[in-house]
A tleap script that builds the chain and sets N, CA, C and O, in Angstrom:
source leaprc.protein.ff14SB
mol = sequence {
  NMET ASN VAL GLU ASP VAL ARG ALA PHE CYS
  LEU GLY LEU LYS GLY THR THR GLU ASP MET
  PRO TYR GLY ASP ASP MET VAL VAL PHE ARG
  ILE GLU GLY LYS ILE TYR LEU HIE LEU PRO
  LEU GLU TYR ALA GLU PRO ARG ILE SER ILE
  LYS LEU ASP PRO GLU TYR ALA GLN GLN LEU
  ARG ALA GLN PHE VAL GLY VAL GLN PRO ALA
  TYR HIE LEU ASN LYS THR HIE TRP SER ASP
  VAL MET ILE GLU GLY CYS PHE SER ASP GLU
  GLN LEU MET GLU TRP ILE GLN MET SER TYR
  LYS LEU VAL VAL ALA LYS LEU PRO LYS LYS
  VAL ARG VAL MET TYR GLU CLEU
}
set mol.1.N position { 0.993 -1.254 0.105 }
set mol.1.CA position { 0.119 0.052 -0.252 }
set mol.1.C position { 0.815 2.008 -0.169 }
set mol.1.O position { 1.466 2.927 0.329 }
set mol.2.N position { 0.421 1.746 -0.606 }
set mol.2.CA position { 1.090 2.947 -1.122 }
set mol.2.C position { 0.575 4.738 -0.370 }
set mol.2.O position { -0.487 4.919 0.226 }
set mol.3.N position { 1.675 5.876 -0.626 }
set mol.3.CA position { 0.921 7.120 0.146 }
set mol.3.C position { -0.512 7.216 -0.418 }
set mol.3.O position { -1.518 7.396 0.269 }
set mol.4.N position { -0.469 7.054 -1.933 }
set mol.4.CA position { -1.680 7.195 -2.292 }
set mol.4.C position { -3.203 6.246 -2.180 }
set mol.4.O position { -4.415 6.454 -2.234 }
set mol.5.N position { -2.342 5.206 -2.008 }
set mol.5.CA position { -3.503 3.865 -1.693 }
set mol.5.C position { -3.737 4.484 -0.547 }
set mol.5.O position { -4.351 5.511 -0.835 }
set mol.6.N position { -3.560 4.405 0.742 }
set mol.6.CA position { -3.605 5.279 2.157 }
set mol.6.C position { -4.953 6.842 1.921 }
set mol.6.O position { -5.924 6.900 2.675 }
set mol.7.N position { -4.764 7.762 0.968 }
set mol.7.CA position { -5.303 8.537 0.717 }
set mol.7.C position { -6.393 8.094 0.112 }
set mol.7.O position { -7.267 8.380 0.930 }
set mol.8.N position { -7.051 7.450 -1.019 }
set mol.8.CA position { -7.535 6.905 -1.431 }
set mol.8.C position { -8.922 5.998 -0.302 }
set mol.8.O position { -10.080 6.408 -0.385 }
set mol.9.N position { -8.640 5.024 0.485 }
set mol.9.CA position { -8.893 4.221 1.617 }
set mol.9.C position { -9.566 5.345 2.205 }
set mol.9.O position { -10.737 5.277 2.579 }
set mol.10.N position { -8.616 6.725 2.329 }
set mol.10.CA position { -9.462 6.866 4.259 }
set mol.10.C position { -10.657 8.900 3.666 }
set mol.10.O position { -11.035 10.058 3.846 }
set mol.11.N position { -10.552 7.565 2.895 }
set mol.11.CA position { -11.687 9.675 1.532 }
set mol.11.C position { -12.556 8.648 1.545 }
set mol.11.O position { -13.694 8.967 1.202 }
set mol.12.N position { -12.378 7.422 1.853 }
set mol.12.CA position { -13.280 6.327 1.397 }
set mol.12.C position { -13.823 6.039 2.623 }
set mol.12.O position { -14.420 4.965 2.554 }
set mol.13.N position { -13.878 6.557 3.774 }
set mol.13.CA position { -14.375 6.260 4.615 }
set mol.13.C position { -15.198 7.126 4.832 }
set mol.13.O position { -14.932 8.247 4.398 }
set mol.14.N position { -16.604 6.902 5.644 }
set mol.14.CA position { -18.076 7.907 5.521 }
set mol.14.C position { -17.311 9.594 6.521 }
set mol.14.O position { -16.547 9.569 7.486 }
set mol.15.N position { -17.828 10.701 5.890 }
set mol.15.CA position { -17.681 11.702 6.983 }
set mol.15.C position { -16.201 12.408 6.847 }
set mol.15.O position { -15.982 13.578 7.159 }
set mol.16.N position { -15.160 11.429 6.292 }
set mol.16.CA position { -13.470 11.844 6.292 }
set mol.16.C position { -13.892 12.525 5.229 }
set mol.16.O position { -14.727 12.225 4.376 }
set mol.17.N position { -12.635 14.322 5.488 }
set mol.17.CA position { -11.385 15.879 5.211 }
set mol.17.C position { -10.513 15.376 5.652 }
set mol.17.O position { -10.228 14.647 6.602 }
set mol.18.N position { -9.789 16.158 4.307 }
set mol.18.CA position { -8.410 16.043 4.631 }
set mol.18.C position { -7.831 17.341 4.616 }
set mol.18.O position { -8.183 18.027 3.657 }
set mol.19.N position { -7.143 17.797 5.310 }
set mol.19.CA position { -6.211 18.983 4.952 }
set mol.19.C position { -4.736 19.002 5.322 }
set mol.19.O position { -4.362 17.959 5.858 }
set mol.20.N position { -3.578 20.179 5.121 }
set mol.20.CA position { -2.734 20.051 5.457 }
set mol.20.C position { -2.248 20.700 6.460 }
set mol.20.O position { -1.178 21.250 6.200 }
set mol.21.N position { -2.797 20.902 7.954 }
set mol.21.CA position { -2.646 21.832 8.740 }
set mol.21.C position { -1.088 22.288 9.307 }
set mol.21.O position { -0.845 23.065 10.230 }
set mol.22.N position { -0.660 21.959 8.926 }
set mol.22.CA position { 1.315 21.773 9.282 }
set mol.22.C position { 2.163 21.463 8.130 }
set mol.22.O position { 3.016 20.582 8.029 }
set mol.23.N position { 1.744 22.424 7.194 }
set mol.23.CA position { 2.671 22.449 6.198 }
set mol.23.C position { 1.989 21.644 4.938 }
set mol.23.O position { 0.809 21.407 5.197 }
set mol.24.N position { 2.356 21.196 3.758 }
set mol.24.CA position { 2.885 20.780 2.865 }
set mol.24.C position { 3.308 19.425 2.806 }
set mol.24.O position { 2.789 18.725 1.937 }
set mol.25.N position { 3.925 19.057 3.362 }
set mol.25.CA position { 4.908 17.882 3.722 }
set mol.25.C position { 3.627 16.849 4.514 }
set mol.25.O position { 3.892 15.680 4.235 }
set mol.26.N position { 2.565 16.921 5.249 }
set mol.26.CA position { 2.559 16.307 5.593 }
set mol.26.C position { 0.632 16.304 5.116 }
set mol.26.O position { 0.464 17.172 4.260 }
set mol.27.N position { -0.432 15.727 5.392 }
set mol.27.CA position { -2.309 15.317 5.290 }
set mol.27.C position { -3.238 14.568 6.384 }
set mol.27.O position { -3.358 13.352 6.540 }
set mol.28.N position { -3.949 15.763 7.201 }
set mol.28.CA position { -4.335 14.502 8.306 }
set mol.28.C position { -5.897 14.176 8.293 }
set mol.28.O position { -6.819 14.974 8.126 }
set mol.29.N position { -5.945 13.105 8.462 }
set mol.29.CA position { -7.879 13.019 7.386 }
set mol.29.C position { -8.678 13.211 9.209 }
set mol.29.O position { -8.178 13.079 10.326 }
set mol.30.N position { -9.425 13.400 8.963 }
set mol.30.CA position { -10.526 13.536 10.291 }
set mol.30.C position { -11.924 12.920 9.779 }
set mol.30.O position { -12.281 12.365 8.740 }
set mol.31.N position { -12.582 13.295 11.054 }
set mol.31.CA position { -13.924 13.006 10.844 }
set mol.31.C position { -14.974 14.066 12.277 }
set mol.31.O position { -15.141 13.974 13.493 }
set mol.32.N position { -15.277 14.674 11.539 }
set mol.32.CA position { -16.249 15.892 12.618 }
set mol.32.C position { -14.788 16.992 13.000 }
set mol.32.O position { -15.040 17.726 13.956 }
set mol.33.N position { -13.734 17.139 12.562 }
set mol.33.CA position { -12.681 17.863 13.225 }
set mol.33.C position { -11.992 17.582 14.077 }
set mol.33.O position { -11.327 18.356 14.765 }
set mol.34.N position { -12.095 15.692 14.200 }
set mol.34.CA position { -11.032 15.268 14.806 }
set mol.34.C position { -10.300 14.451 14.473 }
set mol.34.O position { -10.552 13.264 14.265 }
set mol.35.N position { -9.140 15.092 14.369 }
set mol.35.CA position { -8.234 14.244 13.587 }
set mol.35.C position { -7.961 12.451 13.661 }
set mol.35.O position { -7.959 12.114 14.845 }
set mol.36.N position { -7.750 11.324 12.773 }
set mol.36.CA position { -7.870 10.105 13.034 }
set mol.36.C position { -6.866 9.208 12.809 }
set mol.36.O position { -6.843 8.068 13.273 }
set mol.37.N position { -5.700 9.897 11.822 }
set mol.37.CA position { -4.513 9.724 10.777 }
set mol.37.C position { -3.703 10.727 10.347 }
set mol.37.O position { -4.229 11.757 9.924 }
set mol.38.N position { -2.501 10.616 10.377 }
set mol.38.CA position { -1.292 11.747 10.155 }
set mol.38.C position { -0.677 11.158 8.856 }
set mol.38.O position { -0.644 9.944 8.653 }
set mol.39.N position { -0.278 11.919 8.142 }
set mol.39.CA position { 0.083 11.007 6.944 }
set mol.39.C position { 0.750 11.358 6.402 }
set mol.39.O position { 0.386 11.590 5.249 }
set mol.40.N position { 2.073 11.647 6.717 }
set mol.40.CA position { 3.539 12.470 5.925 }
set mol.40.C position { 3.431 12.045 5.167 }
set mol.40.O position { 2.922 10.925 5.129 }
set mol.41.N position { 3.981 12.896 3.762 }
set mol.41.CA position { 3.567 12.812 2.508 }
set mol.41.C position { 5.131 12.468 1.875 }
set mol.41.O position { 4.893 11.736 0.914 }
set mol.42.N position { 6.601 12.656 1.969 }
set mol.42.CA position { 7.891 12.533 2.305 }
set mol.42.C position { 8.437 11.569 2.062 }
set mol.42.O position { 9.532 11.903 1.608 }
set mol.43.N position { 8.356 10.578 2.081 }
set mol.43.CA position { 8.383 8.754 2.247 }
set mol.43.C position { 6.883 8.130 0.665 }
set mol.43.O position { 5.698 8.277 0.367 }
set mol.44.N position { 8.033 7.509 0.241 }
set mol.44.CA position { 7.780 6.482 0.045 }
set mol.44.C position { 6.677 5.467 -0.345 }
set mol.44.O position { 5.971 5.229 -1.324 }
set mol.45.N position { 6.941 4.837 1.300 }
set mol.45.CA position { 5.920 3.696 1.496 }
set mol.45.C position { 5.391 4.975 2.879 }
set mol.45.O position { 6.164 5.889 3.165 }
set mol.46.N position { 3.691 4.793 3.766 }
set mol.46.CA position { 3.450 5.153 4.343 }
set mol.46.C position { 4.122 4.883 5.240 }
set mol.46.O position { 4.840 3.883 5.252 }
set mol.47.N position { 4.023 5.842 6.323 }
set mol.47.CA position { 4.070 6.441 7.275 }
set mol.47.C position { 3.145 6.740 8.628 }
set mol.47.O position { 3.496 7.575 9.461 }
set mol.48.N position { 2.081 6.062 8.732 }
set mol.48.CA position { 0.928 6.380 9.977 }
set mol.48.C position { 1.386 7.298 10.999 }
set mol.48.O position { 2.400 7.874 11.393 }
set mol.49.N position { 0.580 7.205 11.154 }
set mol.49.CA position { 0.030 7.960 12.672 }
set mol.49.C position { -1.641 7.568 13.586 }
set mol.49.O position { -2.634 8.208 13.242 }
set mol.50.N position { -1.712 6.918 14.269 }
set mol.50.CA position { -2.991 7.077 14.194 }
set mol.50.C position { -3.373 6.919 15.818 }
set mol.50.O position { -2.527 7.195 16.668 }
set mol.51.N position { -4.753 6.439 16.193 }
set mol.51.CA position { -5.273 6.434 17.226 }
set mol.51.C position { -5.553 5.217 17.225 }
set mol.51.O position { -6.276 4.681 16.385 }
set mol.52.N position { -5.025 4.671 18.143 }
set mol.52.CA position { -5.841 2.931 19.150 }
set mol.52.C position { -5.645 3.566 20.499 }
set mol.52.O position { -5.073 4.576 20.909 }
set mol.53.N position { -6.530 2.321 21.177 }
set mol.53.CA position { -7.245 1.556 22.372 }
set mol.53.C position { -5.400 1.829 22.573 }
set mol.53.O position { -4.576 1.714 21.666 }
set mol.54.N position { -5.110 2.206 24.011 }
set mol.54.CA position { -3.823 2.178 24.546 }
set mol.54.C position { -3.730 0.695 25.061 }
set mol.54.O position { -2.694 0.052 24.896 }
set mol.55.N position { -4.543 0.303 25.523 }
set mol.55.CA position { -4.156 -1.333 25.558 }
set mol.55.C position { -2.925 -2.271 24.412 }
set mol.55.O position { -1.713 -2.488 24.402 }
set mol.56.N position { -4.297 -2.651 23.429 }
set mol.56.CA position { -3.993 -2.530 21.977 }
set mol.56.C position { -2.110 -2.024 21.362 }
set mol.56.O position { -1.175 -2.649 20.861 }
set mol.57.N position { -2.440 -0.080 21.922 }
set mol.57.CA position { -1.238 0.197 20.896 }
set mol.57.C position { 0.024 -0.482 21.678 }
set mol.57.O position { 1.106 -0.667 21.120 }
set mol.58.N position { -0.257 -0.854 23.122 }
set mol.58.CA position { 0.509 -1.742 23.469 }
set mol.58.C position { 0.693 -2.592 23.251 }
set mol.58.O position { 1.891 -2.821 23.085 }
set mol.59.N position { 0.118 -3.291 23.140 }
set mol.59.CA position { 0.808 -4.016 22.382 }
set mol.59.C position { 1.215 -4.945 21.007 }
set mol.59.O position { 1.684 -6.042 20.703 }
set mol.60.N position { 0.582 -3.445 20.289 }
set mol.60.CA position { 1.224 -3.425 18.702 }
set mol.60.C position { 2.995 -2.811 19.058 }
set mol.60.O position { 3.968 -3.010 18.332 }
set mol.61.N position { 2.986 -2.315 19.915 }
set mol.61.CA position { 4.247 -1.825 19.976 }
set mol.61.C position { 5.161 -2.549 20.453 }
set mol.61.O position { 6.311 -2.151 20.272 }
set mol.62.N position { 4.954 -3.821 21.199 }
set mol.62.CA position { 5.601 -4.868 21.767 }
set mol.62.C position { 5.773 -6.217 20.749 }
set mol.62.O position { 6.647 -7.057 20.539 }
set mol.63.N position { 4.491 -5.933 20.275 }
set mol.63.CA position { 4.952 -7.487 18.288 }
set mol.63.C position { 5.679 -6.745 17.548 }
set mol.63.O position { 6.473 -7.472 16.952 }
set mol.64.N position { 5.828 -5.588 17.258 }
set mol.64.CA position { 5.990 -4.808 15.570 }
set mol.64.C position { 7.120 -4.062 15.903 }
set mol.64.O position { 6.957 -2.913 16.312 }
set mol.65.N position { 8.169 -4.501 15.801 }
set mol.65.CA position { 9.081 -2.788 15.126 }
set mol.65.C position { 8.709 -2.185 15.035 }
set mol.65.O position { 8.331 -1.400 15.904 }
set mol.66.N position { 8.484 -2.111 13.316 }
set mol.66.CA position { 7.774 -0.977 13.108 }
set mol.66.C position { 6.842 0.244 13.350 }
set mol.66.O position { 6.743 1.340 12.798 }
set mol.67.N position { 5.913 -0.621 14.835 }
set mol.67.CA position { 5.291 0.464 15.420 }
set mol.67.C position { 5.330 0.366 16.795 }
set mol.67.O position { 5.027 -0.475 17.640 }
set mol.68.N position { 6.109 2.228 16.748 }
set mol.68.CA position { 6.439 2.378 17.499 }
set mol.68.C position { 5.041 4.424 18.431 }
set mol.68.O position { 4.014 4.913 17.959 }
set mol.69.N position { 5.521 4.670 19.194 }
set mol.69.CA position { 4.935 5.416 20.053 }
set mol.69.C position { 5.423 6.487 19.176 }
set mol.69.O position { 6.531 6.740 18.705 }
set mol.70.N position { 3.404 7.453 19.039 }
set mol.70.CA position { 3.943 8.479 18.392 }
set mol.70.C position { 4.186 10.180 18.732 }
set mol.70.O position { 4.034 10.583 19.885 }
set mol.71.N position { 4.567 11.103 17.638 }
set mol.71.CA position { 5.128 11.695 18.580 }
set mol.71.C position { 4.691 13.271 17.300 }
set mol.71.O position { 4.712 13.471 16.086 }
set mol.72.N position { 4.318 14.091 18.653 }
set mol.72.CA position { 3.217 14.782 17.517 }
set mol.72.C position { 3.290 16.764 18.148 }
set mol.72.O position { 2.393 17.253 18.835 }
set mol.73.N position { 4.773 17.690 17.603 }
set mol.73.CA position { 4.404 18.750 18.659 }
set mol.73.C position { 5.806 18.913 19.656 }
set mol.73.O position { 6.257 19.851 20.314 }
set mol.74.N position { 6.266 17.436 19.399 }
set mol.74.CA position { 7.688 17.251 20.633 }
set mol.74.C position { 6.811 16.443 21.791 }
set mol.74.O position { 6.897 16.450 23.019 }
set mol.75.N position { 6.233 15.986 21.189 }
set mol.75.CA position { 5.215 15.735 23.007 }
set mol.75.C position { 5.084 13.684 22.577 }
set mol.75.O position { 4.328 13.043 21.847 }
set mol.76.N position { 5.601 13.512 22.980 }
set mol.76.CA position { 4.376 11.544 22.806 }
set mol.76.C position { 3.368 11.380 23.533 }
set mol.76.O position { 3.154 11.500 24.739 }
set mol.77.N position { 2.543 10.977 22.315 }
set mol.77.CA position { 1.139 9.920 22.681 }
set mol.77.C position { 1.135 8.448 22.817 }
set mol.77.O position { 0.794 7.831 21.808 }
set mol.78.N position { 1.502 7.653 24.046 }
set mol.78.CA position { 1.342 6.692 23.314 }
set mol.78.C position { -0.213 5.814 23.336 }
set mol.78.O position { -0.533 4.632 23.208 }
set mol.79.N position { -0.716 6.705 23.499 }
set mol.79.CA position { -2.485 5.516 22.552 }
set mol.79.C position { -2.623 5.955 21.284 }
set mol.79.O position { -3.527 5.466 20.607 }
set mol.80.N position { -1.774 6.938 20.734 }
set mol.80.CA position { -1.103 7.296 19.192 }
set mol.80.C position { -0.216 5.926 18.739 }
set mol.80.O position { -0.659 5.056 19.490 }
set mol.81.N position { 0.791 5.321 17.903 }
set mol.81.CA position { 1.117 5.278 17.628 }
set mol.81.C position { 1.538 5.351 15.752 }
set mol.81.O position { 0.596 5.512 14.975 }
set mol.82.N position { 2.729 5.242 15.290 }
set mol.82.CA position { 3.772 4.848 14.217 }
set mol.82.C position { 3.784 4.148 13.331 }
set mol.82.O position { 4.885 4.316 12.806 }
set mol.83.N position { 3.182 3.348 12.732 }
set mol.83.CA position { 3.716 2.497 11.469 }
set mol.83.C position { 4.601 2.823 10.600 }
set mol.83.O position { 4.598 3.735 9.773 }
set mol.84.N position { 5.371 2.019 10.834 }
set mol.84.CA position { 6.184 2.503 9.383 }
set mol.84.C position { 6.793 0.594 9.336 }
set mol.84.O position { 7.161 -0.015 10.340 }
set mol.85.N position { 6.735 -0.052 7.778 }
set mol.85.CA position { 7.245 -0.958 8.111 }
set mol.85.C position { 6.381 -1.294 6.600 }
set mol.85.O position { 5.727 -0.497 5.927 }
set mol.86.N position { 6.643 -2.787 6.342 }
set mol.86.CA position { 6.071 -3.703 6.042 }
set mol.86.C position { 5.070 -4.391 6.463 }
set mol.86.O position { 5.450 -5.497 6.849 }
set mol.87.N position { 3.358 -4.150 6.617 }
set mol.87.CA position { 2.817 -4.775 6.854 }
set mol.87.C position { 1.330 -4.528 6.078 }
set mol.87.O position { 0.674 -3.532 5.769 }
set mol.88.N position { 1.182 -5.852 5.950 }
set mol.88.CA position { -0.007 -6.297 4.770 }
set mol.88.C position { -0.688 -4.580 4.604 }
set mol.88.O position { -0.587 -3.654 5.408 }
set mol.89.N position { -1.434 -4.613 3.158 }
set mol.89.CA position { -2.937 -3.564 2.819 }
set mol.89.C position { -3.693 -4.140 3.716 }
set mol.89.O position { -3.978 -3.267 4.536 }
set mol.90.N position { -4.198 -5.187 4.023 }
set mol.90.CA position { -5.256 -5.567 4.959 }
set mol.90.C position { -5.225 -5.056 6.217 }
set mol.90.O position { -6.050 -4.315 6.751 }
set mol.91.N position { -3.704 -5.731 6.874 }
set mol.91.CA position { -3.605 -5.082 8.219 }
set mol.91.C position { -3.442 -3.378 8.399 }
set mol.91.O position { -4.092 -2.908 9.333 }
set mol.92.N position { -2.811 -2.635 7.765 }
set mol.92.CA position { -3.074 -1.554 7.929 }
set mol.92.C position { -4.189 -0.509 7.777 }
set mol.92.O position { -4.204 0.609 8.293 }
set mol.93.N position { -5.367 -1.208 6.769 }
set mol.93.CA position { -6.714 -0.613 6.372 }
set mol.93.C position { -7.233 -1.098 8.062 }
set mol.93.O position { -7.568 -0.077 8.663 }
set mol.94.N position { -7.404 -2.603 9.112 }
set mol.94.CA position { -7.532 -2.962 10.092 }
set mol.94.C position { -7.610 -2.235 11.351 }
set mol.94.O position { -8.386 -2.317 12.303 }
set mol.95.N position { -5.856 -0.961 10.922 }
set mol.95.CA position { -5.882 -0.537 11.928 }
set mol.95.C position { -5.984 1.340 12.119 }
set mol.95.O position { -5.889 2.159 13.033 }
set mol.96.N position { -6.364 1.330 9.843 }
set mol.96.CA position { -7.053 2.666 9.928 }
set mol.96.C position { -8.404 3.175 10.503 }
set mol.96.O position { -8.634 4.153 11.215 }
set mol.97.N position { -9.772 1.614 9.651 }
set mol.97.CA position { -10.612 1.613 10.419 }
set mol.97.C position { -10.973 1.651 11.356 }
set mol.97.O position { -12.184 1.842 11.459 }
set mol.98.N position { -9.954 1.455 12.923 }
set mol.98.CA position { -9.813 1.038 14.329 }
set mol.98.C position { -10.258 2.065 14.768 }
set mol.98.O position { -11.288 2.300 15.400 }
set mol.99.N position { -8.818 3.181 14.140 }
set mol.99.CA position { -8.595 4.252 13.896 }
set mol.99.C position { -9.906 5.640 14.169 }
set mol.99.O position { -10.147 6.550 14.963 }
set mol.100.N position { -10.493 4.982 12.839 }
set mol.100.CA position { -11.796 5.862 12.343 }
set mol.100.C position { -12.953 5.156 13.828 }
set mol.100.O position { -13.916 5.445 14.539 }
set mol.101.N position { -12.308 4.475 13.646 }
set mol.101.CA position { -14.176 3.325 15.036 }
set mol.101.C position { -13.715 4.531 16.269 }
set mol.101.O position { -14.325 5.477 16.767 }
set mol.102.N position { -12.707 4.118 16.411 }
set mol.102.CA position { -12.567 4.851 17.955 }
set mol.102.C position { -12.537 6.321 17.700 }
set mol.102.O position { -11.491 6.590 18.291 }
set mol.103.N position { -12.819 7.060 17.391 }
set mol.103.CA position { -12.563 8.404 17.128 }
set mol.103.C position { -14.581 8.457 16.949 }
set mol.103.O position { -15.587 8.717 17.610 }
set mol.104.N position { -14.219 8.075 15.787 }
set mol.104.CA position { -16.006 7.914 15.419 }
set mol.104.C position { -17.103 7.152 17.146 }
set mol.104.O position { -18.312 7.069 17.362 }
set mol.105.N position { -16.056 6.824 17.848 }
set mol.105.CA position { -17.201 6.675 19.145 }
set mol.105.C position { -16.923 7.552 20.255 }
set mol.105.O position { -17.329 7.351 21.400 }
set mol.106.N position { -16.053 8.761 19.800 }
set mol.106.CA position { -16.834 9.517 21.163 }
set mol.106.C position { -17.209 11.307 20.285 }
set mol.106.O position { -17.103 12.394 20.854 }
set mol.107.N position { -17.537 11.133 19.165 }
set mol.107.CA position { -18.754 11.478 19.152 }
set mol.107.C position { -19.788 12.194 19.835 }
set mol.107.O position { -20.066 11.144 20.414 }
set mol.108.N position { -20.317 12.711 20.135 }
set mol.108.CA position { -22.144 12.317 20.725 }
set mol.108.C position { -22.643 12.131 19.519 }
set mol.108.O position { -22.629 12.646 18.401 }
set mol.109.N position { -23.237 10.939 20.280 }
set mol.109.CA position { -24.530 10.523 19.961 }
set mol.109.C position { -25.444 10.674 18.423 }
set mol.109.O position { -25.679 9.943 17.462 }
set mol.110.N position { -25.798 12.160 18.874 }
set mol.110.CA position { -26.094 12.540 17.712 }
set mol.110.C position { -25.742 11.960 16.173 }
set mol.110.O position { -26.262 11.386 15.216 }
set mol.111.N position { -24.636 12.461 16.584 }
set mol.111.CA position { -24.164 12.220 15.493 }
set mol.111.C position { -22.756 11.417 14.989 }
set mol.111.O position { -22.046 11.847 14.080 }
set mol.112.N position { -22.542 10.439 15.582 }
set mol.112.CA position { -22.010 9.468 15.995 }
set mol.112.C position { -23.165 7.577 14.611 }
set mol.112.O position { -22.987 6.788 13.683 }
set mol.113.N position { -23.771 7.864 15.236 }
set mol.113.CA position { -25.230 6.848 13.977 }
set mol.113.C position { -25.058 7.590 12.508 }
set mol.113.O position { -25.670 7.146 11.537 }
set mol.114.N position { -24.506 8.325 12.437 }
set mol.114.CA position { -24.053 8.588 10.855 }
set mol.114.C position { -23.041 8.127 10.120 }
set mol.114.O position { -22.997 7.920 8.907 }
set mol.115.N position { -21.902 7.922 11.284 }
set mol.115.CA position { -20.597 7.726 10.586 }
set mol.115.C position { -20.034 6.303 10.801 }
set mol.115.O position { -19.308 5.708 10.005 }
set mol.116.N position { -20.749 5.558 12.744 }
set mol.116.CA position { -20.620 3.896 12.425 }
set mol.116.C position { -20.452 2.886 11.264 }
set mol.116.O position { -21.350 2.453 10.542 }
set mol.117.N position { -19.556 2.687 11.235 }
set mol.117.CA position { -19.179 1.482 10.313 }
set mol.117.C position { -20.023 -0.124 10.352 }
set mol.117.O position { -19.668 -1.026 9.593 }
savepdb mol mol.pdb
quit
């Protein structure tokens, strides 16, 4: 899966918008204004930063070398992970959907029902 494939997949998730709030080298994907994925554009292979349940994020970091805590604005976010390396397309799509669902679950109920997968 390349960067454009990740972009297309994210934009295929209901209600997703993208923008470049940090300059032209990173795209963020949002649902109702809440970020669920950071995608740096300077790499050939995607290096995504996503939100996950903290316990699951810890399991992934223990299991895979290519899964590290995410760093945003010089802060470490232990429930966010930076994923890089050779993971299957299916695995990346599953993790992206998990991040999307986690953000959707935190939306107000009247809004959330429009986006639940």
